[in-house]
DOFI-840076 format. One record per residue: x, y, z of N, C-alpha, C in turn; residue number from 0. Coordinates in Angstrom, 3 decimals. Layout:
! residues N
+----------+----------+----------+----------+----------+----------+----------+----------+----------+------+
:      n.x :      n.y :      n.z :     ca.x :     ca.y :     ca.z :      c.x :      c.y :      c.z : resi :
+----------+----------+----------+----------+----------+----------+----------+----------+----------+------+
:        X :        Y :        Z :        X :        Y :        Z :        X :        Y :        Z :  NUM :
...
+----------+----------+----------+----------+----------+----------+----------+----------+----------+------+
This chain:
! residues 174
+----------+----------+----------+----------+----------+----------+----------+----------+----------+------+
:      n.x :      n.y :      n.z :     ca.x :     ca.y :     ca.z :      c.x :      c.y :      c.z : resi :
+----------+----------+----------+----------+----------+----------+----------+----------+----------+------+
:  105.586 :  110.007 :  105.633 :  106.215 :  109.004 :  104.451 :  106.361 :  107.676 :  105.461 :    0 :
:  105.412 :  106.757 :  105.289 :  105.877 :  105.429 :  105.710 :  104.710 :  104.548 :  105.247 :    1 :
:  104.983 :  103.246 :  105.141 :  104.091 :  102.083 :  104.639 :  103.657 :  102.023 :  103.292 :    2 :
:  102.926 :  100.881 :  103.011 :  102.490 :  100.582 :  101.617 :  100.918 :   99.866 :  101.892 :    3 :
:  100.083 :  100.473 :  101.561 :   98.723 :   99.608 :  101.911 :   98.148 :   98.909 :  100.734 :    4 :
:   97.809 :   99.551 :   99.687 :   97.340 :   98.729 :   98.477 :   98.299 :   98.823 :   97.272 :    5 :
:   99.352 :   99.911 :   97.101 :   99.945 :   99.698 :   96.100 :  101.610 :  100.235 :   96.642 :    6 :
:  102.468 :   99.439 :   95.788 :  103.737 :   99.443 :   96.420 :  104.710 :  100.433 :   95.511 :    7 :
:  106.087 :  100.307 :   95.469 :  107.100 :  100.923 :   94.595 :  106.706 :  100.834 :   93.365 :    8 :
:  107.128 :  102.047 :   92.640 :  106.522 :  102.531 :   91.201 :  105.318 :  102.131 :   90.726 :    9 :
:  104.178 :  102.254 :   91.803 :  102.909 :  102.200 :   91.285 :  102.253 :  100.753 :   91.319 :   10 :
:  103.382 :   99.689 :   91.616 :  102.508 :   98.495 :   91.273 :  101.197 :   98.023 :   92.186 :   11 :
:  100.346 :   97.488 :   91.679 :   99.134 :   97.000 :   92.115 :   99.173 :   96.133 :   93.592 :   12 :
:  100.154 :   95.869 :   94.213 :  100.339 :   95.395 :   95.328 :  101.180 :   95.775 :   96.507 :   13 :
:  101.052 :   95.676 :   97.759 :  101.864 :   96.392 :   98.629 :  103.193 :   96.058 :   98.604 :   14 :
:  104.209 :   96.857 :   99.246 :  105.629 :   96.592 :   99.225 :  105.997 :   96.305 :  100.838 :   15 :
:  106.972 :   95.851 :  101.107 :  107.568 :   96.205 :  102.512 :  108.328 :   97.622 :  102.061 :   16 :
:  108.078 :   98.773 :  103.045 :  108.521 :   99.773 :  102.483 :  109.883 :  100.207 :  103.472 :   17 :
:  110.688 :  100.845 :  102.790 :  111.984 :  101.118 :  103.549 :  111.679 :  101.846 :  104.823 :   18 :
:  111.052 :  102.812 :  104.950 :  110.994 :  103.548 :  106.189 :  110.439 :  102.917 :  107.259 :   19 :
:  109.687 :  101.907 :  106.938 :  109.265 :  101.033 :  107.938 :  110.432 :   99.829 :  108.554 :   20 :
:  111.005 :   99.097 :  107.575 :  111.995 :   98.164 :  108.324 :  113.404 :   98.755 :  108.244 :   21 :
:  113.803 :   99.824 :  107.419 :  115.205 :  100.259 :  107.499 :  115.962 :   99.221 :  107.053 :   22 :
:  117.422 :   99.416 :  107.476 :  118.518 :   98.689 :  106.666 :  118.288 :   97.292 :  107.563 :   23 :
:  118.217 :   96.102 :  106.870 :  118.102 :   94.679 :  107.463 :  116.957 :   94.489 :  108.394 :   24 :
:  116.033 :   95.470 :  108.333 :  114.828 :   95.373 :  108.998 :  114.773 :   95.874 :  110.775 :   25 :
:  115.922 :   96.764 :  110.643 :  116.376 :   97.244 :  112.147 :  115.408 :   98.274 :  112.471 :   26 :
:  114.486 :   98.686 :  111.784 :  113.669 :   99.777 :  112.159 :  112.121 :   99.468 :  112.511 :   27 :
:  111.936 :   98.400 :  112.353 :  110.494 :   97.863 :  112.367 :  109.931 :   98.054 :  113.998 :   28 :
:  110.878 :   97.710 :  114.879 :  110.386 :   98.126 :  116.303 :  109.950 :   99.613 :  116.668 :   29 :
:  110.732 :  100.711 :  116.050 :  110.384 :  101.873 :  115.937 :  109.225 :  102.497 :  115.119 :   30 :
:  109.068 :  101.652 :  114.374 :  107.652 :  102.031 :  113.345 :  106.732 :  101.518 :  114.166 :   31 :
:  106.661 :  100.464 :  115.003 :  105.670 :   99.945 :  115.649 :  105.405 :  101.185 :  116.830 :   32 :
:  106.531 :  101.657 :  117.427 :  106.159 :  102.837 :  118.410 :  105.608 :  103.737 :  117.732 :   33 :
:  106.236 :  104.225 :  116.556 :  105.196 :  105.373 :  115.890 :  103.897 :  105.257 :  115.584 :   34 :
:  103.255 :  104.177 :  115.407 :  102.176 :  103.724 :  114.904 :  101.002 :  103.564 :  116.300 :   35 :
:  101.836 :  103.037 :  117.090 :  100.824 :  102.552 :  118.266 :  100.940 :  103.923 :  119.247 :   36 :
:  102.043 :  104.852 :  119.229 :  101.994 :  105.895 :  120.337 :  101.442 :  107.300 :  119.647 :   37 :
:  101.311 :  107.491 :  118.238 :  100.972 :  108.755 :  117.956 :   99.380 :  108.948 :  118.077 :   38 :
:   99.190 :  110.317 :  118.647 :   97.687 :  110.568 :  118.818 :   97.260 :  111.068 :  117.327 :   39 :
:   97.613 :  111.683 :  116.659 :   97.200 :  112.415 :  115.449 :   97.977 :  112.137 :  114.300 :   40 :
:   98.141 :  110.841 :  113.702 :   99.236 :  110.571 :  112.798 :   98.453 :  110.556 :  111.243 :   41 :
:   98.879 :  111.439 :  110.697 :   98.626 :  111.352 :  109.102 :   99.718 :  111.014 :  108.199 :   42 :
:   99.627 :  109.979 :  107.437 :  100.470 :  109.343 :  106.557 :  100.414 :  109.139 :  104.963 :   43 :
:  101.435 :  109.617 :  104.318 :  101.264 :  109.202 :  102.876 :  102.277 :  107.996 :  102.493 :   44 :
:  101.523 :  106.859 :  102.244 :  102.135 :  105.403 :  102.045 :  102.790 :  105.496 :  100.469 :   45 :
:  103.396 :  104.643 :  100.188 :  103.727 :  104.498 :   98.653 :  102.604 :  104.463 :   97.623 :   46 :
:  101.410 :  104.391 :   98.521 :  100.148 :  104.452 :   97.530 :   99.920 :  105.543 :   97.060 :   47 :
:  100.772 :  106.631 :   97.547 :  100.188 :  108.286 :   97.076 :  101.790 :  108.813 :   96.881 :   48 :
:  102.897 :  108.265 :   97.551 :  104.149 :  108.963 :   97.175 :  105.189 :  108.099 :   96.504 :   49 :
:  104.750 :  106.857 :   96.218 :  105.883 :  106.044 :   95.517 :  105.778 :  106.209 :   94.094 :   50 :
:  105.062 :  107.101 :   93.388 :  105.579 :  107.352 :   92.147 :  105.467 :  108.759 :   91.554 :   51 :
:  105.364 :  109.600 :   92.168 :  105.273 :  110.971 :   91.947 :  106.789 :  111.667 :   91.331 :   52 :
:  106.486 :  111.931 :   90.508 :  107.625 :  112.583 :   89.666 :  107.283 :  113.883 :   88.960 :   53 :
:  108.264 :  114.778 :   88.777 :  108.401 :  116.022 :   87.502 :  108.728 :  115.608 :   86.313 :   54 :
:  107.856 :  115.748 :   85.287 :  108.691 :  115.383 :   84.029 :  107.913 :  116.089 :   82.988 :   55 :
:  108.426 :  115.966 :   81.679 :  107.701 :  116.953 :   80.521 :  107.933 :  118.191 :   80.765 :   56 :
:  106.985 :  119.083 :   80.263 :  107.277 :  120.350 :   80.293 :  107.118 :  120.913 :   81.386 :   57 :
:  106.578 :  120.262 :   82.458 :  106.763 :  120.858 :   83.962 :  108.273 :  120.732 :   84.520 :   58 :
:  109.261 :  119.608 :   84.212 :  110.465 :  119.373 :   84.335 :  111.223 :  120.671 :   83.424 :   59 :
:  110.943 :  120.584 :   82.320 :  111.619 :  121.576 :   81.229 :  111.441 :  123.242 :   81.791 :   60 :
:  110.266 :  123.392 :   82.410 :  110.216 :  124.627 :   83.337 :  111.216 :  124.920 :   84.284 :   61 :
:  111.492 :  123.871 :   85.064 :  112.535 :  124.095 :   86.044 :  113.866 :  124.045 :   85.399 :   62 :
:  114.203 :  123.296 :   84.743 :  115.432 :  123.778 :   83.757 :  115.793 :  125.013 :   83.099 :   63 :
:  114.852 :  125.443 :   82.747 :  114.809 :  126.813 :   82.274 :  115.143 :  127.696 :   83.067 :   64 :
:  114.459 :  127.842 :   84.447 :  114.714 :  128.585 :   85.569 :  115.985 :  128.478 :   86.045 :   65 :
:  116.978 :  127.473 :   85.794 :  117.985 :  127.103 :   86.552 :  118.877 :  128.527 :   86.564 :   66 :
:  119.122 :  129.155 :   85.507 :  120.172 :  129.951 :   85.285 :  119.608 :  131.155 :   86.187 :   67 :
:  118.339 :  131.620 :   86.577 :  117.846 :  132.948 :   87.083 :  117.219 :  132.497 :   88.642 :   68 :
:  117.089 :  131.189 :   89.023 :  116.431 :  130.927 :   90.237 :  117.497 :  130.341 :   90.895 :   69 :
:  118.031 :  130.984 :   92.091 :  118.951 :  130.025 :   92.900 :  118.667 :  128.672 :   93.474 :   70 :
:  117.457 :  128.808 :   93.955 :  116.744 :  127.634 :   94.716 :  116.743 :  126.334 :   93.740 :   71 :
:  116.274 :  126.649 :   92.574 :  115.924 :  125.936 :   91.505 :  117.691 :  125.147 :   91.007 :   72 :
:  118.462 :  126.228 :   90.755 :  119.645 :  125.914 :   90.419 :  120.425 :  124.899 :   91.625 :   73 :
:  120.287 :  125.290 :   92.773 :  120.739 :  124.704 :   93.653 :  120.261 :  123.085 :   93.920 :   74 :
:  118.951 :  122.961 :   93.706 :  118.146 :  121.487 :   93.693 :  118.735 :  120.534 :   92.583 :   75 :
:  118.763 :  121.501 :   91.202 :  118.956 :  120.468 :   90.110 :  120.627 :  120.276 :   90.460 :   76 :
:  121.607 :  121.126 :   90.727 :  122.916 :  121.015 :   90.674 :  123.050 :  119.789 :   91.636 :   77 :
:  122.520 :  119.733 :   92.782 :  122.407 :  118.467 :   93.745 :  122.050 :  117.075 :   93.209 :   78 :
:  120.899 :  117.308 :   92.197 :  120.311 :  116.253 :   91.722 :  121.354 :  115.723 :   90.606 :   79 :
:  121.958 :  116.482 :   90.001 :  122.813 :  116.484 :   88.900 :  124.164 :  115.443 :   89.604 :   80 :
:  124.465 :  116.129 :   90.568 :  125.808 :  115.369 :   91.436 :  125.406 :  114.029 :   91.977 :   81 :
:  124.178 :  113.941 :   92.750 :  123.910 :  112.778 :   93.210 :  123.832 :  111.676 :   91.955 :   82 :
:  123.086 :  111.955 :   91.039 :  122.855 :  111.123 :   89.692 :  124.137 :  110.720 :   89.101 :   83 :
:  125.135 :  111.668 :   89.189 :  126.688 :  111.079 :   88.579 :  127.251 :  110.109 :   88.960 :   84 :
:  126.935 :  109.952 :   90.614 :  127.270 :  108.649 :   91.412 :  126.913 :  107.535 :   91.120 :   85 :
:  125.685 :  107.459 :   90.119 :  124.994 :  106.352 :   89.927 :  124.141 :  105.342 :   91.370 :   86 :
:  123.594 :  106.156 :   92.071 :  122.950 :  105.532 :   93.206 :  121.973 :  104.337 :   93.042 :   87 :
:  122.143 :  103.682 :   93.828 :  120.833 :  102.779 :   93.707 :  119.427 :  103.021 :   93.669 :   88 :
:  118.801 :  102.711 :   92.653 :  117.520 :  103.307 :   92.413 :  116.400 :  102.325 :   92.286 :   89 :
:  116.586 :  101.029 :   92.893 :  115.751 :  100.055 :   93.000 :  114.895 :   99.968 :   91.655 :   90 :
:  113.524 :   99.513 :   91.860 :  112.586 :   99.395 :   90.732 :  112.483 :  100.557 :   89.856 :   91 :
:  112.987 :  101.643 :   90.138 :  112.828 :  102.734 :   89.387 :  113.862 :  103.108 :   88.085 :   92 :
:  114.652 :  101.997 :   88.162 :  115.624 :  102.241 :   86.862 :  116.719 :  103.243 :   87.015 :   93 :
:  117.255 :  103.399 :   85.723 :  118.159 :  104.734 :   85.786 :  117.605 :  106.213 :   85.989 :   94 :
:  118.454 :  107.024 :   86.513 :  118.136 :  108.494 :   86.645 :  118.229 :  109.117 :   85.221 :   95 :
:  117.339 :  109.892 :   84.957 :  117.487 :  111.038 :   83.930 :  117.458 :  112.218 :   84.216 :   96 :
:  118.585 :  112.934 :   84.991 :  118.456 :  114.281 :   85.518 :  118.244 :  115.535 :   84.313 :   97 :
:  118.424 :  115.162 :   83.392 :  117.956 :  116.163 :   81.899 :  116.757 :  116.034 :   81.653 :   98 :
:  115.994 :  115.319 :   82.252 :  114.503 :  115.190 :   81.691 :  113.556 :  114.913 :   82.346 :   99 :
:  113.959 :  114.311 :   83.831 :  112.902 :  113.912 :   84.667 :  113.339 :  113.799 :   86.084 :  100 :
:  112.842 :  114.073 :   86.998 :  112.958 :  113.894 :   88.427 :  112.931 :  112.728 :   88.974 :  101 :
:  113.845 :  111.952 :   90.160 :  113.504 :  111.010 :   90.642 :  112.149 :  110.952 :   91.229 :  102 :
:  111.881 :  109.941 :   91.913 :  110.773 :  109.963 :   92.650 :  110.722 :  110.928 :   93.903 :  103 :
:  109.731 :  111.661 :   93.920 :  109.891 :  112.664 :   94.912 :  108.809 :  112.465 :   96.075 :  104 :
:  109.316 :  111.151 :   96.867 :  108.519 :  110.592 :   98.181 :  108.272 :  111.917 :   99.022 :  105 :
:  109.291 :  112.203 :   99.857 :  109.193 :  113.346 :  100.807 :  108.435 :  114.365 :  100.341 :  106 :
:  108.427 :  114.978 :   99.010 :  107.803 :  116.144 :   98.510 :  106.047 :  116.074 :   98.848 :  107 :
:  105.626 :  114.778 :   98.420 :  104.308 :  114.488 :   98.589 :  103.893 :  114.578 :  100.247 :  108 :
:  104.837 :  114.189 :  101.202 :  104.436 :  114.171 :  102.620 :  104.708 :  115.535 :  102.994 :  109 :
:  105.378 :  116.283 :  102.525 :  105.244 :  117.684 :  102.924 :  104.446 :  118.658 :  102.368 :  110 :
:  103.888 :  118.231 :  101.150 :  102.635 :  118.963 :  100.616 :  101.305 :  118.282 :  101.302 :  111 :
:  101.201 :  117.145 :  101.471 :   99.979 :  116.873 :  102.509 :   99.812 :  117.495 :  103.633 :  112 :
:  101.257 :  117.866 :  104.461 :  101.337 :  118.174 :  105.715 :  100.707 :  119.770 :  105.640 :  113 :
:  101.435 :  120.384 :  104.339 :  101.086 :  122.041 :  104.301 :   99.594 :  121.989 :  103.853 :  114 :
:   99.170 :  121.226 :  103.325 :   97.782 :  121.307 :  102.333 :   96.643 :  120.343 :  103.158 :  115 :
:   97.001 :  119.587 :  104.513 :   96.195 :  118.988 :  105.128 :   94.764 :  119.416 :  105.333 :  116 :
:   94.792 :  120.834 :  105.827 :   93.487 :  121.349 :  106.198 :   92.772 :  121.366 :  105.127 :  117 :
:   93.260 :  121.857 :  103.805 :   92.325 :  122.005 :  102.570 :   91.734 :  120.636 :  102.246 :  118 :
:   92.756 :  119.622 :  102.150 :   92.059 :  118.419 :  101.862 :   91.077 :  117.776 :  102.872 :  119 :
:   91.246 :  118.136 :  104.009 :   90.018 :  117.920 :  104.862 :   88.948 :  118.688 :  104.804 :  120 :
:   89.159 :  119.908 :  103.975 :   88.226 :  120.843 :  103.937 :   87.341 :  120.652 :  102.732 :  121 :
:   87.576 :  119.789 :  101.951 :   87.053 :  119.268 :  100.629 :   87.787 :  119.937 :   99.281 :  122 :
:   88.972 :  120.548 :   99.644 :   89.666 :  120.668 :   98.450 :   90.580 :  119.261 :   98.056 :  123 :
:   89.739 :  118.439 :   97.481 :   90.320 :  116.846 :   97.690 :   91.098 :  116.504 :   96.606 :  124 :
:   92.324 :  116.838 :   96.266 :   93.509 :  116.245 :   95.582 :   93.868 :  114.898 :   95.803 :  125 :
:   93.809 :  114.541 :   96.956 :   94.149 :  113.298 :   97.507 :   92.918 :  112.782 :   98.680 :  126 :
:   92.703 :  111.583 :   98.637 :   91.955 :  111.058 :   99.342 :   92.406 :  110.414 :  100.617 :  127 :
:   91.910 :  110.832 :  101.704 :   92.331 :  110.468 :  103.186 :   91.401 :  109.620 :  103.813 :  128 :
:   92.049 :  108.342 :  104.365 :   91.018 :  107.556 :  104.727 :   91.842 :  107.099 :  106.205 :  129 :
:   90.655 :  107.310 :  107.368 :   90.744 :  106.675 :  108.665 :   90.793 :  105.412 :  108.441 :  130 :
:   91.761 :  104.615 :  109.345 :   92.086 :  103.344 :  109.338 :   92.728 :  102.755 :  110.277 :  131 :
:   92.851 :  101.864 :  110.753 :   93.912 :  100.847 :  111.820 :   94.549 :  100.126 :  111.059 :  132 :
:   95.915 :  100.365 :  111.346 :   96.883 :   99.572 :  110.457 :   97.945 :   98.793 :  111.602 :  133 :
:   98.667 :   97.797 :  111.178 :   99.536 :   97.104 :  112.081 :  100.878 :   96.842 :  111.271 :  134 :
:  101.879 :   96.870 :  111.704 :  103.143 :   96.592 :  111.274 :  103.487 :   95.177 :  111.485 :  135 :
:  103.550 :   94.395 :  110.401 :  103.876 :   93.095 :  110.854 :  105.511 :   92.894 :  111.074 :  136 :
:  105.818 :   91.543 :  111.711 :  107.186 :   91.493 :  111.951 :  108.115 :   91.611 :  110.415 :  137 :
:  107.790 :   91.105 :  109.454 :  108.517 :   91.374 :  108.223 :  108.649 :   92.917 :  107.846 :  138 :
:  107.618 :   93.737 :  108.257 :  107.735 :   95.240 :  107.861 :  106.323 :   95.355 :  106.936 :  139 :
:  105.713 :   94.603 :  106.634 :  104.361 :   94.909 :  106.075 :  103.346 :   95.771 :  106.630 :  140 :
:  103.046 :   96.995 :  106.097 :  101.749 :   97.720 :  106.766 :  100.505 :   97.373 :  106.307 :  141 :
:   99.691 :   96.706 :  107.285 :   98.508 :   95.947 :  106.664 :   97.481 :   96.660 :  107.410 :  142 :
:   96.237 :   96.910 :  106.728 :   95.222 :   97.375 :  107.284 :   94.258 :   96.409 :  108.010 :  143 :
:   94.024 :   96.552 :  109.413 :   93.250 :   95.541 :  110.026 :   92.037 :   96.155 :  110.847 :  144 :
:   91.143 :   95.278 :  111.281 :   89.992 :   95.568 :  111.752 :   90.496 :   96.571 :  113.291 :  145 :
:   89.671 :   97.625 :  113.723 :   89.938 :   98.064 :  114.827 :   90.017 :   97.008 :  115.976 :  146 :
:   91.011 :   96.780 :  116.851 :   91.094 :   96.047 :  118.167 :   92.242 :   94.821 :  117.727 :  147 :
:   92.559 :   94.891 :  116.034 :   93.214 :   93.889 :  115.906 :   94.542 :   94.094 :  115.644 :  148 :
:   95.130 :   95.187 :  115.903 :   96.290 :   96.074 :  115.485 :   97.242 :   95.411 :  116.678 :  149 :
:   96.734 :   95.030 :  117.740 :   97.938 :   94.255 :  118.581 :   99.060 :   95.478 :  119.260 :  150 :
:  100.159 :   94.957 :  119.688 :  101.148 :   95.917 :  120.201 :  101.894 :   96.921 :  118.814 :  151 :
:  101.647 :   96.570 :  117.798 :  102.181 :   96.917 :  116.666 :  101.587 :   97.835 :  115.670 :  152 :
:  100.744 :   98.813 :  116.236 :   99.914 :   99.484 :  115.441 :   98.915 :  100.500 :  115.886 :  153 :
:   98.211 :  100.803 :  115.033 :   97.078 :  101.894 :  115.910 :   96.098 :  102.527 :  114.663 :  154 :
:   95.552 :  103.484 :  115.081 :   94.616 :  104.583 :  114.122 :   95.374 :  105.499 :  113.656 :  155 :
:   95.381 :  105.582 :  112.103 :   96.159 :  106.676 :  111.335 :   95.380 :  107.243 :  110.273 :  156 :
:   95.387 :  108.341 :  109.918 :   94.679 :  108.998 :  108.649 :   95.772 :  108.574 :  107.670 :  157 :
:   95.347 :  107.757 :  106.342 :   96.218 :  107.499 :  105.412 :   96.059 :  108.305 :  104.251 :  158 :
:   96.860 :  108.890 :  103.503 :   96.438 :  109.590 :  102.094 :   96.561 :  108.000 :  101.204 :  159 :
:   95.389 :  107.663 :  100.902 :   95.539 :  106.361 :   99.997 :   95.469 :  106.557 :   98.770 :  160 :
:   94.968 :  107.565 :   98.169 :   94.963 :  107.725 :   96.591 :   94.896 :  109.263 :   96.131 :  161 :
:   95.411 :  109.252 :   95.002 :   95.111 :  110.343 :   94.193 :   93.716 :  110.639 :   93.968 :  162 :
:   93.121 :  111.726 :   93.913 :   91.682 :  111.933 :   93.739 :   91.746 :  111.920 :   92.217 :  163 :
:   92.550 :  112.129 :   91.459 :   92.573 :  112.022 :   89.766 :   93.414 :  111.039 :   89.618 :  164 :
:   93.618 :  109.658 :   90.158 :   94.264 :  108.750 :   89.854 :   95.622 :  108.916 :   89.677 :  165 :
:   96.432 :  109.654 :   89.932 :   97.680 :  110.159 :   89.814 :   98.094 :  110.997 :   89.113 :  166 :
:   97.346 :  111.834 :   88.245 :   97.668 :  112.131 :   87.235 :   97.480 :  114.006 :   87.750 :  167 :
:   97.807 :  114.118 :   88.930 :   97.615 :  115.403 :   89.644 :   99.042 :  116.174 :   89.141 :  168 :
:   98.835 :  117.264 :   88.889 :   99.996 :  118.062 :   88.389 :  100.937 :  118.694 :   89.490 :  169 :
:  102.125 :  118.887 :   89.304 :  102.718 :  119.679 :   90.518 :  102.417 :  120.962 :   90.707 :  170 :
:  102.070 :  121.611 :   89.556 :  101.823 :  123.112 :   89.437 :  100.418 :  123.263 :   90.239 :  171 :
:   99.615 :  122.231 :   90.590 :   98.296 :  122.537 :   91.437 :   98.639 :  122.641 :   92.883 :  172 :
:   99.814 :  122.233 :   93.247 :  100.289 :  122.401 :   94.723 :  100.679 :  124.246 :   94.558 :  173 :
+----------+----------+----------+----------+----------+----------+----------+----------+----------+------+
């Protein structure tokens, strides 16, 4: 989970400076540069695919209904309730609603991609992956560039650039 190529936070139609690239007060940009330039086989899910994935509606209600009988679901929802009760900063996403919807599940998308990468590459295309060359600009923007233009702060990566079904994928499909 790193960067933002064509879409930003909350699915906006322009990229955002992404937190995992810049960190607090821009302190992580140099480490992101190292990650992109040193990685030999780097597959990432930028905000384009992980920035608006939530579980809601009937799928979320199924989790709520399993709370009493499934200790893992119970633990996850208990922690979510506890975290939400402290009114954490949720940026552009607005207030949290643990009774009806999850928060944005950025890292869940990255883990699912890691677990299912071979299926995606083999044609089970629930997410479109694209080989590209990117660079990290000083301000933290992750920008696609022509090969050879990445300088000292970028490299070749395989980016999960969009959902095959324009973001309508069901969590159940995983």
